[in-house]
TIDRENDREN-788084 format. One record per residue (C-alpha): residue number from 0; x negated, y, z negated; chain; residue in one letter. Coordinates in steps of 0.05 Angstrom, whole numbers, always signed. Each point is the difference from the previous one (the first is absolute). Layout:
REM residues N
<NUM; <X; Y; Z>; 'A'; 'a'>
...
REM end
This chain:
REM residues 77
<0; <+318; +1; +327>; 'A'; 'm'>
<1; <-76; +2; -8>; 'A'; 'n'>
<2; <-30; -70; -4>; 'A'; 't'>
<3; <-74; +20; +0>; 'A'; 'a'>
<4; <-39; -11; -63>; 'A'; 's'>
<5; <-29; +61; -36>; 'A'; 't'>
<6; <-66; +6; -37>; 'A'; 't'>
<7; <+6; +29; -70>; 'A'; 'y'>
<8; <-55; +23; -46>; 'A'; 'v'>
<9; <+14; -4; -74>; 'A'; 'i'>
<10; <-49; +25; -53>; 'A'; 'r'>
<11; <+6; -23; -72>; 'A'; 'v'>
<12; <-37; +17; -64>; 'A'; 'd'>
<13; <-52; -51; -21>; 'A'; 'g'>
<14; <-34; -56; +37>; 'A'; 'h'>
<15; <+46; -58; +18>; 'A'; 'l'>
<16; <-30; -70; -2>; 'A'; 'd'>
<17; <-4; -41; +65>; 'A'; 'd'>
<18; <+53; -49; -23>; 'A'; 'h'>
<19; <+54; +54; +5>; 'A'; 'w'>
<20; <-12; +3; +75>; 'A'; 's'>
<21; <+33; -68; +12>; 'A'; 'a'>
<22; <+56; +17; -48>; 'A'; 'w'>
<23; <+14; +66; +38>; 'A'; 'l'>
<24; <+1; -33; +69>; 'A'; 'g'>
<25; <-74; +3; +19>; 'A'; 'e'>
<26; <-11; +75; +11>; 'A'; 'p'>
<27; <-70; +28; +7>; 'A'; 'd'>
<28; <-24; +26; -67>; 'A'; 'm'>
<29; <-58; +48; -10>; 'A'; 't'>
<30; <-26; +19; -69>; 'A'; 'r'>
<31; <-20; +73; +2>; 'A'; 'n'>
<32; <-57; +34; -38>; 'A'; 'h'>
<33; <+51; +45; -34>; 'A'; 'd'>
<34; <+31; -58; -38>; 'A'; 'g'>
<35; <+59; -10; +46>; 'A'; 't'>
<36; <+19; -56; +49>; 'A'; 't'>
<37; <+24; +14; +70>; 'A'; 't'>
<38; <+48; -52; +29>; 'A'; 'i'>
<39; <+10; +0; +76>; 'A'; 't'>
<40; <+56; -44; +24>; 'A'; 'a'>
<41; <+37; -12; +65>; 'A'; 'l'>
<42; <+73; +2; -21>; 'A'; 'i'>
<43; <+55; -29; +45>; 'A'; 'a'>
<44; <+59; +37; -30>; 'A'; 'd'>
<45; <+27; +38; -60>; 'A'; 'q'>
<46; <+17; -65; -36>; 'A'; 'a'>
<47; <-73; -22; +3>; 'A'; 'q'>
<48; <-23; +69; -23>; 'A'; 'l'>
<49; <+47; -5; -60>; 'A'; 'h'>
<50; <-27; -69; -17>; 'A'; 'r'>
<51; <-72; +26; -1>; 'A'; 'v'>
<52; <+20; +61; -41>; 'A'; 'l'>
<53; <+40; -44; -49>; 'A'; 'a'>
<54; <-60; -47; -5>; 'A'; 'g'>
<55; <-45; +59; -19>; 'A'; 'l'>
<56; <+52; +23; -50>; 'A'; 'r'>
<57; <+3; -70; -30>; 'A'; 'd'>
<58; <-75; -2; -12>; 'A'; 'i'>
<59; <+2; +69; -32>; 'A'; 'g'>
<60; <-39; +35; +55>; 'A'; 'a'>
<61; <+8; +76; +2>; 'A'; 'v'>
<62; <+11; +23; +72>; 'A'; 'i'>
<63; <-35; +67; +12>; 'A'; 't'>
<64; <+9; +3; +76>; 'A'; 'e'>
<65; <+42; -32; +54>; 'A'; 'l'>
<66; <-2; +19; +73>; 'A'; 'h'>
<67; <+2; -26; +70>; 'A'; 's'>
<68; <-59; +26; +42>; 'A'; 'p'>
<69; <+24; +35; +62>; 'A'; 'g'>
<70; <+70; +12; -27>; 'A'; 'a'>
<71; <+21; +73; -3>; 'A'; 'p'>
<72; <-10; +29; -70>; 'A'; 'q'>
<73; <+60; +32; -33>; 'A'; 'r'>
<74; <-9; +52; -53>; 'A'; 'h'>
<75; <+55; +28; -43>; 'A'; 'g'>
<76; <+73; -9; +17>; 'A'; 'r'>
REM end
């Protein structure tokens, strides 16, 4: 079993306010010039990733991208 944390990058439509950072577990948030917000978070396990994604869902954020830098990219089936 892998116990190392993984960095995830999540991009959402719109600019999220700073107060959502604490609510989402203190990830780094960057407001981009294209009107999106990039969230970079060190995630311990799938349960924590699901909590962050559920939190974004609960605030109505539209996720446009989710990836883990350095992880192999899979395309198609």
